[in-house]
N, C-alpha and C positions, 0 to 999 in steps of 0.2 A: 166851298171852303168852310171848315168847321169853326165853331165859335167857342173860344176858351171858357167864357163865363158860364155857359150852359153845362159844359163838362165839369167844371169846377164845382158848381152848385150841387150837382148830382153826387159827385164823389164826397163832398163834405157831408152829405147826408149819411155816409157810412162811417166817417171819421168822428170820433168823439172829441171832447174838449181836452182838458188836461188829465193825463193818466200817468201813474207811476206804478205799474204792475210788476212785481218781481219776476213773473214768468214771461214777460214780454221781452223778447231778445233785443228790441230797440231801446229798452230801458224807459226813461222818462220821455214822454211824448206830449206834443200839443198839436191837436188836429192832424195827427199822423206824422208830424215832423219829429223824428226820433233824435234825441240829443246825442246818442251814441254814434249815429251815422252822420249827423250834421251839427257838430259841436260849435262851429263858428257862425252859425245862422244868427243874425243880429236880433231876432225875436227873443232868444234866450235871455238876454240882459233885461228885457222888458218883463219877462215872466219871473225872473229872479227878483227883480225890484218889487213885483206884486206879491211875492210870497209873504211879505210882512203885513199885508192888509188882512183885516179880520174876516173879510168875505172871500178869501182866496179858496179855491180857484174860480169861483163864480164871477169875480170881477173881471176876469180876462175876456169874457164874452162882450163886455161893453167898451173894451179898449180899441177904438177905431184904428189907431196906429198899428197895434198888434195884428188886427184882422187884415189890414193892408199888407203887412209884412208877410203873413201867411200866403195871401193870394199872389203876391209878387214872387215869393219863393217857388210856388208851384208852377207859375207861368214860365219862369226862367229854367228851372231844374227838371221839370217833368213834362211840359207841353212843348216849348220851343226846341229843346234838345232832340226830340223825336219827330220834329217837323209835322206836328199833328194838325196844323192849319191846312195841310195839303191832302187830307183824307176826308171822306164823307163823315158827317157828324157822328153817326152811330159807331163807326169804326174808331174814330178819334176818342170818343168817350170811353170805349172799351179799353183802348191802349193806355189812355191816361189813367183810368182807375186801376188797371193792372199794374202800371208803372208805379203808382203811388203805393200800392200795397205790397208789391214784390220787387220793385226796382225797374228802372227804365230799360236796362240791358235785357232783362228777362222778358219784358213786354215786347221789345223789338225782336228778340229771338223767337218768341211765340209767333209773331207776325210772319217772320221769314220762313219758319218751319211750315206754317200753314199755307203760305203762298207756294212753297215748293210742292206741297201735295195737290195744289190746284193747277199746276202747270201742264197737266196732261202729258206726263212722262217727257217733259222737255220740249214739247211741240209749241208751247206758247212763249217760253223764255227759258234760258239756261237756269239751272238750279242756282238759287242764291247761296252765298256763303252765309251760314247762320252765325254771325259775329256779334249780334246785338247792337249794330249801328245802322240806323235807317239813313241810307244815302240814295244816290240817284238810281242804282239798280233796284233797290227795294221799292222805290216810288214807281219806276217803270213797270215792275211786276204787278204792283197793286193796281195801277191804272189799267193794266191788261185784263185783270179779272173783275174789276169793279166798274160799274155797279151791278152787273149781271149776277155775280156770285157773292154779293154782300151778305145775304142772310147765311149762306153756307160758311163764309169766312168768320162771321160772328159766332156761330155755333162752334166752329173749330177752335177759335180763340178761348171760348169758355170751357171747352173740354180740356185744353192745355192748362188753364187756370185751375180747374177742379182737380185735375191729375196732380198738379204741383202741390196743392193743399194736402191731398191724401198722402202723397209721398213724404212730405214734410212732417206730418203727424206720425207716420210710421217710424221715421228716424228719431223724432222727438215727441214722445207721447204727452209731455206736459203741455204741449201746444193744442191738444184736443179741446181744451176749454174755449178756444177761439173759433172752433169749427162753425158754429151756427152764424156767427158774424161774418166769417169769411164767405160762407156759401150764400149769404144774402147778396154778395157781389156778383155771383155767377147767374147770369140771366140770359135765356135763349131767345128772348123777344125784345124788339125795340120798345122802349118806354116812351 
């Protein structure tokens, strides 16, 4: 059973604090929570209140209530929804970080796509529907290939992640400025 806090701490090492970069498609963000995609997140009211403080945005890091709001948000919206407690730690960490950076549906689709390639032409399980929802069939498939193929699955997930970044930058060249940060998230070894 994977531990959320370990995955969360690693992912937060990639996420910055408060950012409002005009080239970021998520717009205003705090620790990766994009206002454009999550305008009703209750942490935004705390951030908006803090904007009047002279040491904004530095003051946000010391706000325990805001830090708890961020952690709760990620546990609910990015960990629990993809049933990441039910995977080995390294796989859960990869899926969690990918979900935070690219969306939970995309992370789940990457998993389903990779599991389909590991099913030995359907001899281990029927091909999964790549629908971006981790349900019983995805979990059974993962349990069939794990732990024996864990390293291979992790490499494949990272290939999907890297491929997505490159395709995205090809379609939107202004995003190239984020390439170095994005590719720090692509790791082929267990840390």
